[in-house]
C-alpha positions in Angstrom: 75.0 53.4 215.7 71.3 53.9 214.8 68.9 54.7 217.6 65.3 53.6 217.5 62.8 55.5 219.4 60.2 53.9 221.7 57.1 52.8 219.8 54.5 55.5 220.1 51.7 55.0 217.5 48.9 57.6 217.2 45.6 56.3 218.7 43.6 56.6 215.5 39.8 56.6 215.3 39.4 53.6 213.0 36.3 54.0 210.8 37.6 52.0 207.8 36.8 48.4 206.8 39.1 47.0 209.5 40.8 46.7 211.8 38.3 48.5 214.1 39.3 50.2 217.3 40.2 47.7 220.0 38.4 48.0 223.3 40.8 49.0 226.2 39.8 45.9 228.1 41.0 43.8 225.2 44.3 45.6 225.0 44.8 45.0 228.8 44.1 41.3 228.3 46.9 41.0 225.8 49.4 42.3 228.4 48.9 39.3 230.7 51.9 37.0 231.1 52.3 34.1 228.7 51.6 30.5 229.7 52.4 27.5 227.6 49.9 26.5 224.9 49.2 23.2 226.8 49.2 24.8 230.3 46.1 23.8 232.2 45.1 27.5 232.6 45.3 27.9 228.8 43.3 24.7 228.2 40.5 26.3 230.4 40.8 29.5 228.3 40.5 27.5 225.1 37.3 25.9 226.4 35.8 29.3 227.3 36.7 30.7 223.9 34.9 27.9 222.2 31.8 28.4 224.3 31.8 32.1 223.6 32.3 31.5 219.9 29.3 29.2 219.8 27.3 31.9 221.5 28.3 34.5 218.9 27.8 32.1 215.9 24.6 30.9 217.5 25.5 27.3 217.1 26.0 24.0 219.0 28.7 22.9 216.6 31.4 21.1 218.5 34.1 22.1 216.1 34.0 25.8 216.7 37.4 27.3 217.1 39.7 30.3 216.3 42.0 29.4 213.5 45.5 30.7 214.1 45.7 33.2 211.3 43.8 36.2 209.9 40.4 36.1 208.3 42.0 34.9 205.0 43.3 31.8 206.9 39.7 31.2 208.0 38.6 31.4 204.3 41.3 29.0 203.3 40.5 26.5 206.1 36.8 26.6 205.0 37.8 25.6 201.5 40.9 23.4 201.7 39.4 20.9 204.2 36.3 20.2 202.1 37.7 20.3 198.5 39.4 17.4 196.7 40.9 17.6 193.2 38.1 17.7 190.6 35.3 18.7 193.0 32.7 21.1 191.5 32.6 24.3 193.6 30.1 27.1 193.0 31.1 30.5 194.2 28.9 33.6 194.3 30.9 36.6 193.0 29.5 40.0 193.7 32.6 41.7 195.1 36.3 41.4 195.8 36.1 38.6 198.3 34.0 36.4 196.0 37.0 36.7 193.6 39.4 35.6 196.4 37.2 32.5 197.1 37.5 31.6 193.4 41.3 32.0 193.5 41.7 29.9 196.6 39.4 27.1 195.5 41.1 26.8 192.2 44.5 26.3 193.9 43.1 23.2 195.6 42.1 21.6 192.2 38.5 22.4 192.3 36.4 22.9 189.2 35.4 26.4 190.0 32.1 27.7 188.6 31.0 31.3 189.2 27.5 32.8 189.6 27.8 36.5 189.3 25.8 39.6 190.2 27.0 43.3 189.8 29.0 44.6 192.7 26.7 45.8 195.5 23.9 43.5 194.6 23.0 40.1 196.3 21.9 36.7 195.2 18.4 35.3 195.3 17.5 31.7 196.0 16.6 31.2 192.3 20.0 32.6 191.2 21.7 29.7 193.1 19.2 27.0 192.3 19.1 27.7 188.6 22.9 27.0 188.4 22.8 23.9 190.7 19.9 22.5 188.7 22.2 22.4 185.6 25.0 20.8 187.6 25.2 20.1 191.3 28.2 21.3 193.3 30.1 19.6 196.2 30.4 23.0 197.9 28.7 26.4 197.5 30.4 29.5 198.9 28.8 32.9 199.5 29.9 36.1 201.1 27.4 37.0 203.8 28.9 40.5 204.3 30.9 41.7 201.3 33.5 44.1 202.7 34.3 45.6 199.3 30.7 46.7 198.6 28.8 46.8 201.9 26.1 44.4 200.7 24.5 42.0 203.2 23.5 38.7 201.6 20.2 37.2 202.8 20.8 33.7 204.0 17.3 32.4 204.9 16.5 29.3 202.8 19.9 29.3 201.0 21.1 26.1 202.8 17.9 24.3 201.8 18.7 25.0 198.1 22.3 23.9 198.4 21.5 20.7 200.4 18.7 19.8 197.9 21.5 19.3 195.4 23.9 17.5 197.8 26.3 20.3 198.5 27.8 22.0 201.5 27.2 25.7 202.1 30.1 27.9 203.2 29.6 31.6 204.2 32.0 34.4 204.8 31.1 36.3 208.0 34.2 38.3 208.3 32.4 41.7 208.5 29.2 40.5 210.0 30.0 38.3 213.0 29.2 40.3 216.2 27.6 43.1 214.2 24.5 41.6 212.6 22.8 38.3 213.2 24.8 35.2 212.1 22.5 32.3 213.0 24.5 29.3 211.9 22.1 26.6 213.3 18.9 28.4 212.3 20.1 28.9 208.8 21.6 25.3 208.7 25.0 26.6 207.5 27.7 23.9 207.1 30.8 26.0 207.4 31.2 29.7 208.5 34.3 31.7 209.1 35.1 35.2 210.2 37.9 37.4 211.5 38.6 39.0 214.9 39.4 42.5 213.7 36.0 43.7 212.5 32.8 43.6 214.6 34.5 41.7 217.4 36.9 44.7 217.9 39.9 42.4 218.5 43.4 42.7 216.9 43.8 40.8 213.7 45.4 37.4 213.9 42.7 34.8 214.6 39.8 33.5 212.4 36.7 32.2 214.1 35.5 29.1 212.3 32.5 26.7 212.9 31.9 23.4 211.1 28.6 21.6 211.2 27.9 17.8 211.2 27.4 17.4 207.4 30.8 19.1 206.8 32.5 17.0 209.5 31.3 13.9 207.7 32.8 15.1 204.5 36.0 16.0 206.2 36.4 12.6 207.9 35.5 10.8 204.7 38.1 12.4 202.4 39.9 10.2 200.0 43.0 12.4 200.0 44.9 14.2 202.6 44.0 17.9 203.2 46.4 19.8 200.9 47.3 22.4 203.5 49.1 21.0 206.5 48.8 24.1 208.7 45.1 24.4 208.3 44.2 20.7 208.3 41.2 20.4 210.6 41.6 16.6 211.0 44.7 17.5 213.1 43.6 20.8 214.5 40.4 19.4 215.9 42.5 17.0 218.1 44.3 20.0 219.6 41.0 21.9 220.3 39.1 18.7 221.3 39.4 16.5 224.3 42.7 14.9 223.2 44.7 18.2 223.2 47.2 16.7 220.8 50.0 19.1 219.9 49.6 20.6 216.4 51.1 24.1 216.5 51.9 26.7 219.1 48.7 28.7 219.5 49.1 32.6 219.6 48.6 32.9 223.4 48.2 36.7 223.6 45.8 36.7 220.6 43.6 34.2 222.4 43.7 36.3 225.6 42.4 39.2 223.5 39.7 37.1 221.8 38.4 35.8 225.1 38.0 39.3 226.4 36.5 40.6 223.2 33.9 37.8 223.2 33.2 38.4 226.9 32.3 42.0 226.0 29.9 40.7 223.3 28.4 38.3 225.9 28.0 41.1 228.4 26.3 43.5 226.0 24.1 40.8 224.6 23.6 39.9 220.9 20.3 41.8 220.4 21.6 44.9 222.1 24.8 44.8 220.1 22.9 44.3 216.8 20.6 47.2 217.7 23.6 49.5 218.5 25.2 48.8 215.1 21.9 49.4 213.3 21.1 52.7 215.1 24.5 54.1 214.5 24.5 53.0 210.8 21.2 54.7 210.3 22.6 57.9 211.8 25.5 57.7 209.4 23.4 57.0 206.4 21.0 59.9 207.1 24.0 62.2 207.7 25.8 61.2 204.5 22.6 61.8 202.4 22.1 65.2 204.1 25.6 66.1 202.8 24.4 65.2 199.3 26.4 62.0 199.1 24.9 58.9 197.5 25.1 55.4 199.1 26.0 52.5 196.9 23.9 49.7 198.3 20.1 49.8 198.4 18.6 50.0 201.9 17.0 46.5 201.9 20.4 44.7 201.8 22.8 47.4 203.2 25.3 46.2 205.7 25.2 48.2 209.0 28.8 47.6 209.8 30.3 48.7 206.5 28.9 51.5 204.3 30.1 52.4 200.8 29.6 55.9 199.4 29.9 57.0 195.8 32.6 59.7 195.5 31.3 62.9 193.8 32.7 63.4 190.3 35.8 65.5 190.1 36.7 65.0 193.8 40.2 64.0 194.9 39.1 61.1 197.2 42.6 60.4 198.4 43.1 64.0 199.4 39.9 63.9 201.4 41.0 60.7 203.3 44.4 62.2 203.9 42.9 65.3 205.3 40.6 63.3 207.6 43.5 61.4 208.9 45.8 64.5 209.4 43.3 67.0 210.7 40.8 64.8 212.5 42.7 61.6 213.2 39.9 59.6 211.5 40.6 56.7 209.1 38.3 55.7 206.3 39.2 53.7 203.2 39.0 53.8 199.5 37.5 51.1 197.2 38.9 47.8 196.1 38.8 46.1 192.7 35.9 47.4 190.5 35.2 50.0 193.2 38.7 51.4 193.4 38.7 55.2 193.1 34.9 55.2 193.0 33.8 54.7 196.6 34.7 55.4 200.2 34.3 52.6 202.7 33.2 53.6 206.2 33.2 51.0 208.9 31.2 51.2 212.1 32.2 47.9 213.7 32.3 46.8 217.3 33.9 49.4 219.6 34.1 51.8 216.7 30.4 51.8 216.3 29.7 54.8 218.6 27.4 57.8 218.1 30.3 60.2 218.9 32.4 58.7 216.1 29.5 59.1 213.6 29.0 62.8 214.6 32.7 63.5 214.3 33.0 61.9 210.9 30.0 63.7 209.5 31.2 67.1 210.8 34.7 66.4 209.4 33.3 65.4 206.0 31.1 68.4 205.8 34.1 70.6 206.4 36.2 68.8 203.8 33.5 68.8 201.2 32.7 72.5 201.7 
């Protein structure tokens, strides 16, 4: 008879593109006993999670919830609920996750149009307006923080352009929420989604989502049913709203974890948290350049929570990553898509964004490269 040992995973220092290291308080929260998903105590927790998510998204949107699923479920919920067959959808593609948005939107019958920039670059207001002037779109989707490149998309004024042509603006905040400002109301964003495993330093499994009044009007005025039953917000909003109508069994422990992770953000304060991510990123950037490494993204739109580094020619990048993991217990990641084999991706997100982690990684890289 086969014997299986007790689970005993190595406590890695996670400095890749996600998941980030989970705060010990969040791990402890997950160990709390389960209650039912309609238990009065869990209903109270749901209310608190929504309040804290509004705080982090900086919004008053009533429909602000954690979708039961990973960040990709949030992406799909942000599309399937607002697309009907034949709708024109414009998607900004400047990295791997812009491509994923195109794939998802096409599966819901959208007429997908692409506006493209080279990987690592960002879009201007004119880039989007010039395309919409030719033909408006029901929905425009942009990646605020592109995890594959480390580019941070400026959002000021973007919603004005999209709304001028009658569309809704969707933004992907998976690698930005809780690490850099995401000001949903100030930017007038219609739909924003994220993931818990990045700058919130929570285990993967939930996808924070917020939906504004324009998007709610579109949702409630659909001519056809939402094509995805599990992610249909017309039903899910009744579970998270005052009715508490059963839709699915929420992941109880994951919501425990999210509440504690959001409580940590609240205690630290958004401005202090953003400053911490910025200071540690600058320390990393300066250290990498001192090692003779070249950063992919220009400083004016570089993402503090995720840095991409060009791999020196002739270097076995996989061997370096394996050595970092084996000898220093540090995880960083390689590239995706067009950047595969060409870059390293280094994450300083949430609880992982700590000065001692930066110092360790720089020292380890210096040893590896020498």
